[in-house]
C-alpha positions in Angstrom: -199.3 -37.8 148.5 -196.6 -36.0 149.6 -193.2 -37.7 149.3 -191.2 -38.0 152.3 -187.3 -36.3 151.5 -186.5 -37.6 155.2 -186.2 -40.7 154.2 -182.5 -42.4 154.6 -181.1 -44.5 152.7 -180.3 -48.1 154.8 -176.0 -48.3 154.8 -175.8 -52.3 154.5 -173.1 -53.1 157.5 -170.4 -55.8 157.3 -171.2 -59.2 159.7 -168.4 -58.9 162.6 -166.8 -61.9 164.0 -169.2 -62.6 166.8 -172.0 -62.1 164.3 -170.2 -64.6 162.2 -170.0 -66.6 165.4 -173.6 -66.6 166.2 -174.8 -67.6 162.6 -172.7 -70.8 163.3 -174.2 -71.2 166.4 -177.9 -70.8 165.2 -177.5 -72.8 162.2 -175.7 -76.2 164.3 -178.7 -75.5 166.2 -180.8 -76.3 163.5 -182.7 -72.8 163.1 -184.1 -71.8 159.5 -182.7 -68.6 157.3 -186.2 -66.8 158.2 -185.8 -67.4 162.0 -182.2 -66.7 162.6 -182.8 -63.2 160.6 -185.1 -62.6 162.9 -183.0 -63.3 165.6 -179.7 -61.5 164.2 -181.7 -58.8 163.2 -180.6 -58.9 159.5 -182.4 -59.7 156.0 -183.1 -63.2 155.1 -181.4 -62.6 152.0 -178.3 -61.3 153.8 -178.2 -64.4 155.7 -178.5 -66.4 152.6 -175.2 -64.5 150.8 -173.7 -65.1 153.7 -174.4 -69.1 153.7 -174.1 -69.3 149.5 -171.0 -67.9 149.8 -167.9 -71.0 148.6 -165.1 -68.8 150.7 -166.8 -69.2 153.5 -167.4 -72.6 154.1 -165.6 -75.3 155.3 -165.5 -79.0 153.8 -164.7 -81.8 156.0 -164.3 -85.7 155.1 -166.5 -87.9 158.1 -165.9 -91.4 157.2 -165.6 -91.1 153.6 -168.1 -88.8 153.3 -168.2 -85.5 152.6 -169.8 -82.3 154.7 -170.0 -78.9 154.3 -170.7 -76.3 156.5 -170.6 -72.7 157.4 -167.8 -71.6 159.3 -167.4 -68.1 161.1 -163.6 -68.1 161.0 -162.9 -68.9 157.4 -165.5 -66.6 156.2 -164.1 -63.2 158.4 -160.7 -64.1 157.1 -162.3 -64.3 154.0 -163.6 -60.9 154.0 -160.5 -59.3 155.9 -158.4 -60.4 152.6 -160.7 -59.2 150.3 -160.9 -55.6 151.8 -157.1 -55.2 151.8 -156.7 -56.4 148.2 -159.6 -54.5 147.0 -158.3 -50.9 146.5 -154.7 -52.0 145.7 -155.5 -53.9 142.9 -157.7 -51.0 141.3 -154.4 -48.6 141.9 -151.9 -51.7 140.2 -154.3 -52.1 137.1 -154.3 -48.2 136.6 -150.2 -48.5 136.5 -150.1 -52.1 134.8 -147.3 -51.1 132.5 -145.2 -49.7 135.4 -145.8 -52.6 137.0 -144.5 -54.6 134.0 -141.5 -52.8 133.3 -140.4 -53.3 137.4 -141.4 -56.9 137.3 -138.8 -57.2 134.3 -136.1 -55.4 136.1 -136.3 -57.3 139.4 -136.4 -60.7 137.9 -134.5 -60.5 135.1 -131.6 -58.3 136.3 -131.8 -59.0 139.2 -132.4 -55.6 140.6 -133.6 -54.9 144.2 -137.3 -53.3 143.7 -136.6 -49.9 144.9 -134.1 -49.7 142.9 -136.2 -50.6 139.7 -139.2 -48.5 140.8 -136.0 -45.1 141.0 -135.1 -46.3 138.1 -138.8 -45.9 136.5 -139.1 -43.0 138.3 -136.2 -41.3 137.0 -136.8 -42.0 133.2 -140.4 -40.7 133.2 -141.6 -42.8 131.0 -145.1 -43.9 132.8 -148.2 -41.4 133.6 -149.3 -43.8 136.1 -146.7 -45.0 139.0 -146.5 -46.0 142.3 -143.8 -45.7 145.2 -141.0 -48.2 146.2 -143.2 -48.0 149.8 -146.4 -49.7 147.5 -144.7 -51.7 145.7 -142.7 -53.3 148.6 -146.7 -53.3 149.9 -148.0 -55.2 147.1 -145.0 -57.9 147.8 -146.2 -58.6 150.8 -149.6 -59.1 149.8 -148.5 -61.3 146.8 -150.2 -59.4 144.0 -147.0 -59.5 142.0 -144.7 -61.8 140.6 -141.5 -60.6 142.5 -140.8 -62.8 145.9 -138.0 -60.8 148.3 -136.9 -60.7 151.9 -135.7 -57.3 153.1 -132.4 -57.7 155.3 -131.9 -55.5 158.2 -129.1 -54.0 158.4 -126.8 -54.4 161.7 -124.8 -51.3 162.8 -121.3 -52.4 163.4 -119.3 -50.3 166.2 -116.6 -48.7 164.3 -113.2 -48.7 165.9 -110.5 -46.8 164.6 -107.0 -48.2 165.2 -103.4 -46.9 164.3 -101.4 -48.2 161.5 -99.2 -50.7 162.5 -97.4 -51.0 158.8 -96.0 -47.6 157.5 -96.9 -47.9 153.3 -97.4 -44.7 153.0 -99.7 -41.7 154.5 -102.5 -42.6 156.7 -106.1 -41.6 155.4 -106.2 -39.3 158.1 -104.1 -36.6 156.1 -106.1 -37.4 153.1 -107.7 -34.0 152.0 -111.4 -33.0 152.6 -112.2 -32.8 149.1 -111.8 -36.5 148.9 -113.4 -37.1 152.2 -116.5 -35.6 150.6 -116.5 -37.2 147.3 -116.4 -33.6 146.1 -114.1 -34.1 143.3 -113.6 -36.1 139.9 -110.7 -38.5 139.6 -110.2 -40.3 143.3 -110.1 -43.7 143.5 -110.0 -46.9 146.0 -108.9 -50.3 145.2 -108.7 -53.6 146.7 -108.5 -57.0 145.8 -110.3 -60.1 145.8 -108.3 -63.2 146.0 -109.4 -66.9 146.6 -107.8 -69.9 148.5 -105.0 -70.8 145.8 -104.2 -66.8 146.1 -105.4 -66.1 142.7 -106.7 -62.0 142.7 -108.7 -59.8 141.1 -107.9 -56.2 141.4 -110.9 -53.8 142.0 -110.8 -50.4 141.2 -113.5 -47.5 141.8 -114.2 -44.0 141.4 -115.6 -42.5 144.5 -117.9 -39.6 143.1 -119.6 -41.7 140.2 -118.4 -45.3 141.8 -117.7 -46.4 138.4 -115.8 -49.6 138.6 -112.6 -51.5 136.7 -111.8 -55.0 137.5 -108.7 -56.5 136.4 -107.5 -59.9 136.0 -103.8 -60.3 138.1 -101.6 -62.7 136.7 -99.6 -63.0 140.5 -101.2 -61.7 143.5 -97.7 -59.8 144.9 -97.2 -56.0 145.0 -94.9 -55.8 141.3 -98.3 -56.9 139.3 -100.5 -54.7 141.0 -98.2 -51.5 140.5 -97.8 -52.3 137.0 -101.6 -52.6 136.1 -102.1 -49.6 138.1 -99.7 -47.8 136.2 -101.2 -49.2 132.9 -105.0 -47.8 134.6 -103.4 -44.0 135.6 -102.2 -43.9 132.0 -106.0 -44.1 131.2 -107.9 -42.4 134.1 -105.5 -40.0 135.5 -105.7 -40.8 139.4 -106.2 -37.9 141.2 -105.7 -39.9 144.4 -105.9 -43.8 145.5 -107.2 -44.9 148.8 -106.6 -48.8 149.9 -105.7 -51.2 152.4 -102.4 -52.1 154.3 -102.2 -55.2 152.2 -98.8 -56.3 151.5 -100.1 -55.9 147.6 -100.6 -52.6 147.9 -97.4 -51.7 149.1 -95.7 -50.0 146.0 -98.3 -48.0 144.9 -96.6 -44.6 146.7 -94.4 -45.2 143.5 -97.3 -44.4 141.2 -98.3 -41.2 143.1 -97.8 -39.4 146.4 -101.8 -38.7 147.2 -102.0 -42.2 148.3 -103.1 -43.2 151.4 -104.2 -45.8 153.2 -106.3 -47.2 155.7 -106.5 -48.2 159.6 -106.3 -51.7 160.0 -109.6 -53.7 160.5 -111.3 -50.5 158.9 -112.6 -51.3 155.7 -115.4 -49.1 156.2 -112.9 -46.3 155.2 -112.8 -47.6 151.6 -116.5 -48.5 152.0 -117.5 -47.9 147.9 -115.3 -50.4 146.8 -115.6 -52.9 149.8 -119.7 -53.0 148.6 -118.5 -53.3 145.3 -117.0 -56.5 146.4 -120.0 -57.7 147.9 -121.9 -57.1 144.2 -118.6 -58.9 142.6 -119.6 -61.5 144.9 -122.8 -62.3 142.7 -121.5 -63.1 139.8 -118.4 -64.7 140.9 -119.4 -66.5 144.7 -116.7 -67.4 147.5 -115.0 -71.1 146.7 -114.7 -69.9 143.1 -111.4 -70.9 141.4 -110.4 -67.0 139.8 -107.9 -68.7 138.0 -110.3 -69.9 135.2 -112.0 -66.4 135.4 -110.6 -64.6 132.2 -110.3 -60.3 131.3 -113.3 -61.2 129.2 -115.5 -62.4 132.1 -114.6 -59.7 134.1 -115.7 -56.8 131.1 -118.8 -58.3 131.2 -119.7 -58.1 134.8 -117.9 -54.8 134.9 -120.2 -53.8 132.3 -123.1 -54.8 134.2 -122.3 -53.6 137.8 -121.4 -50.0 136.0 -125.1 -50.4 134.3 -126.7 -50.6 137.5 -128.9 -47.5 138.7 -127.6 -46.7 142.2 -130.0 -45.0 145.0 -126.6 -42.8 145.8 -126.5 -41.6 142.5 -130.6 -40.7 142.6 -131.0 -43.8 140.3 -128.8 -42.9 137.8 -125.8 -45.4 136.6 -122.3 -45.5 137.7 -121.2 -45.3 133.7 -123.4 -42.2 133.1 -122.7 -40.3 136.1 -118.9 -40.6 135.0 -119.3 -39.9 131.5 -120.9 -36.8 132.4 -117.9 -36.4 134.4 -115.4 -36.9 132.1 -117.5 -34.8 129.3 -117.7 -31.8 131.9 -113.2 -31.4 132.2 -113.4 -33.6 135.3 -114.9 -30.8 137.3 -116.7 -31.3 140.5 -120.5 -30.0 139.8 -123.0 -32.8 138.7 -126.6 -32.2 138.2 -127.8 -35.0 140.8 -125.8 -34.7 144.6 -124.4 -37.4 145.1 -124.5 -38.7 148.5 -121.6 -40.1 150.3 
């Protein structure tokens, strides 16, 4: 007898929502599985599997007695969830060591998932990895321990106003080499102040994003100048950019290359303003800064400087600062740091 080579393998087709609803109606009408299979054009075993799957069954309580019935919408939702998760879990299990390290960085070090992924990719320790987009998809589908909400950034209209207070050179006179972050040694500074006028001086190198935190005994121009002179001896500022706060009024005595931003234009020294936001993770608003010691600030400074940054291609400010310092304050850098 000649073998028929044209016989095609029958491909199983999943139930549609309409078919599930039809199945639910036929069951309520009292039809048996064999008749339902005949009416629906399905195999009896397929119908049987649908009715045996606990994920498709709805349990209701009628007068202290439980009733178990097939529910079309519950069955369809269960199928869709399984379909969405099946492929993702396989890839997730393939890169489980990568995922475990990422979860550790996010949950224990409080890094953003995107930063954690970027840092792990930079370290090149794992053979199987995933992209930031995939990680956020996993988070949205509750496949990881991480829970996060991405905030949409609001675009603010930038209005440049002329300086009313003349403390020194306007930022408009700042050299292009500073504006483009093409040189190591240009700094920004600001202060974090509480309601009782206790303050912390925040200084940041623009190219590496390296930050220095200093406890101020008094929030005035003399105290700021004294501390900045001490820092200048160590870090040799090529330039300094700050705002028109009265505490910075004497900084022009430090060096000729001190530039002042326009009023209400904090974005003109955006790097240090961004760091102020990070500092608030450790020192929330309303904290009495008088109780914050220099030793505590040193620990916070160390954590911030060892945080991988997207703008540094997921290197840390500490790593980039040391690289640049070893290059003898040259502007060249192995990774291109975006402004």
